[in-house]
C-alpha positions, 0 to 999 in steps of 0.5 A: 682480488678481482675488481669489476668496473661498470662503464660510466659508473662513478666507482669500481665495485669490489666483490669478494671483500675488496676495497672499491677504487674510486675513479677520479675525473678532471671535472672534479679537481679543475674548473674554468669558471666565468662570472660577472661581478656583483659587488655583493656576496655570491656563490661560485658553484664550479663542482670542485670540493674545496672544503673537503680537499683544499686547493687554489683559486686563481682569479682575473677580472677580464676587462680591467687592468688589474692583477691576478689574485691567488687564494688557497686553503692552506693560507686561508681565504683571506690571504691574497698573493698576486701572480704579477707582483713580488712582495708579501701577501695581502689580507682582506676578509671579504674577497673569498669568504668560504671555501665550500664542497662545490666551489667557494663564496665571494664577499663584496671585495670592498678593497677592490682586489679584483674578485667581484667588481660590479658588472665586469666579467671575471674568470677563475681557475680552481685547482683542487688538491689531488694526488697526481694533479696538484698539491699545495705545501707551506713551510718556514725558512731556517736560513739553510738549505732544505728538503720539503715534503709533499703529497703530489704522489708523483714527481712534480713537473712544475713547482711555484714558490712564493715567500709571503711575509717579505717585500720584494720576494719573486715567484720562483718556478721550477719546470721540467722543460728547462734546459737543466735541472738547476734552472729557475724562472720567475712567474711575475717576470718575462726573464729567460731561464737562469741558473739557481740551484738543483730542485731535485724533485721526487715523488715525495720531496723537493729541495729549496736553496738559500741561494735565491732567498727561499729559506730565509730564517722566519720566512714563510712560503707557499708552494704550488706543485703540478704533476706531469703525465702521472695517470691517476684518472679515469675508470682504470686510473691510468689516464693523464690529465696534466702535462708539463712539457716543452716544444720548439719550432713552428707548426709543431704538433704537440701530442698530449694524448688528450685535448687540453682545455687550459694552458700556461705557457712561456718562452724561456730563452729570452726576456720577452716571454710573458706567461700566457694563459689560454682556456677553451671557455674564453676563446681558444679554438681549432683555428685561433688563440683569441683571448690573451691574458698574462700571469705576469701583467695586469693587462685586461683581456685582449681579443686580438686573433692569433694562430700561434697556438691552436687546439687539436683532438690530442693536443695543440699546434704551437709556434715557437721558432728557435725558442724553447716554450714551456707549458702546463696543460690540463685535459678537457672534460668532462671525462665521466660518462653522462647519466642525464640528458639534460646535463649535456643537451637541451632544446631552448627557445631564444630570449632577449636576455644574455645569453639568449640561448639559456642551456644550463651548462657550457654549450659546445655546439649550437644549432639555432633555426629561425622558425619563420623561414627555416634558415639556420646558424650552426657553430660550435665552441671549437669553430669560434665566431664562425657558423654554417647552414646545414641547408646549404653547401656554403663554406662557414662565415664569421658571425661577430655576434657568436659568443660561447664564453658563458657557463650556461649557454651561448649568444648569437645576436638578437634572438626571440622565441621565433628562434629555436636552439639545439644546444649540445655539450661534449661528453664521452659516449654521447657527443664529440667534435673534431676539427681537422686539416685534410690530407688528400690521402686516406688517413685516420684522425683521433676523436675523444668520444670513447666509444665507436661513433654511430653517426658522423656529420662532416663539413668542409669549413672553407669550401662548398662541399656538402654535409657528408653523413656516416651512419652505422646503420649503413655500410662504410662505403655509403653516406647520406648528405645532410643539406639534401633530401636524397636517400643513400646514393651509390656507394663510395669508398672515398668518403670513409675509406671503406673503414668503420670508425673505432673508439679512438679514430675515424677514417676518411678517404680521398674524397674532397668532401671529407679530406680535401688536401689543405681544407679545413673540416669539422666532424660532429660525432654521436653515439648511443649513451644509455638513458641519454641518447640513442642512435638507431634505425627502424623500418616503417610500418605505414601506421603507428609505432613506438621506438624504444630508445631505453629512456625513462622520461621520454625523448626531448629531441628526435632527428629522423632521416629516410635512407632508402628513398628521398626524405627530409632531415626531420627534427622534433623537440620538446621546447616546441612541443612533442605531445600532440600530433600537430606539434611542429617540426623543422627540416635541417635540409630545408629553409621552409618555416616549421610545420605547425600541422604536421608533427607526427612524432610524440614523446613516450616514456621509453623514447618516441612514437610515430604516426604516419597518418599525420606525416606519412614520410616518417613511417612509410611502410617497409621504408628504412630510417636512421634517427638520433634521439636524446632524453 
């Protein structure tokens, strides 16, 4: 019976009487959530249905030397084990007080277990039970070897087992990346792999042995199972979202087929290998792994910079030397195509509170501009504490105040309403970002936009080349420069290698501004997303005209550039006003203050309207223009 899928939809539609297939997405089963403790009841809303599906909440207070408490729906919200401790579980009623359909609720944590310490920052990682991702199993020992059933729906790549009712019991770990199937590790220790027994994992069972005390008579056990490249996600049900692998060597490019957001890894060849936890919310970037946490230690988060594991668009680059390093990696989300502009973009005025750009979602790219003189600071989560100015050719510079570890915005020093920020979240069909190292030779790089990019903005991060712009409205031998007002210059085959990007890769040629050998680059990629964004072009008519973007509530952001002649990169937004013709604009290529008398662009229900009597430059008769509009 045939099935019909609609791009971006939440489900497949079965016609002819079939059963609909409901796609799964990583953002529905996993979350990294950052919050500040209150010492009183608070609800963590991370979008994970723990009440209906069950799962695990793993928590760490970031600024205090205290353990990692783990609580799950199988044992109950009042049962706690620490990943850094052997021994039996603890019982405390006011840590997690309920598992909810969109997260969980915290109590006062009067026992000081590290869930909700007043004023202190915390991180929690939530794993929802879902076939081909994660499962939880409990069992009672009989004194003999046993075969345990599970519902992971695929062969586990990693299994973590803990006895919960006896002192001195370790966290035993099976991982497919060890040297043989009879090896084990201990989550609460740095010990190298050791020989124990054959786990014999299958898609429905695994074995436990009395050898390691994993079947003691009357012993109660909890097991966490992680899948490996099992598919089961995305519109087609074939996308992988979790991988359990290993690597050796330095500067090893590990290809997961996706960009990860979280990883747990360990050197398994000697007894100095901590279980290290990294996530992209706390400082894992394309250049550094900055925020250290260790599953086997109580240590507070360390902010020491290191390049031992850095992000790429398809995985990560690791440094293991001669050792074997195992890992569990989880795919970055969201995977679902957005249906609302407000979920992935907002124009927001600065404020004195923290974060000072309050976006309502985790921000991946922020362009903040000083309205008084037009200077700006452009940075991203992947670039960490480094920022650049779109009006300059200068290399990125470190900004120690730039912080991205907020669930609802970002921070970049003292800001007031004299500043405006355009805050973007990465999402399929809307916006993606790729950091890459140039090769000097024509090549392609992967991206995760999921559709063909229609606008790309490339900047050399550690050099003084200008901002190179690709537009689908031009040819693949043409380009614009974001930091200048110039129109399309003479054709150049070396920027984009005369090659149009695809839904999976973009091409760069030999030009130093897009692919200088050994140089670092960032590429911001945009596309048209129905009802959310529109990348397009228009021809000026010299009077007024409406640009239909297919929106229903009007544009909240518009970027316009003339291509056949000189013209600024004009920016309009609803935070500063897009309702009257005298609402202000800024120019990304200029350090001039915003103009409060030459607005000329207003929002209308389907997109935006132009009025050349106010500012002729945005609608010159027969002039050609490109634009990016966001609802």
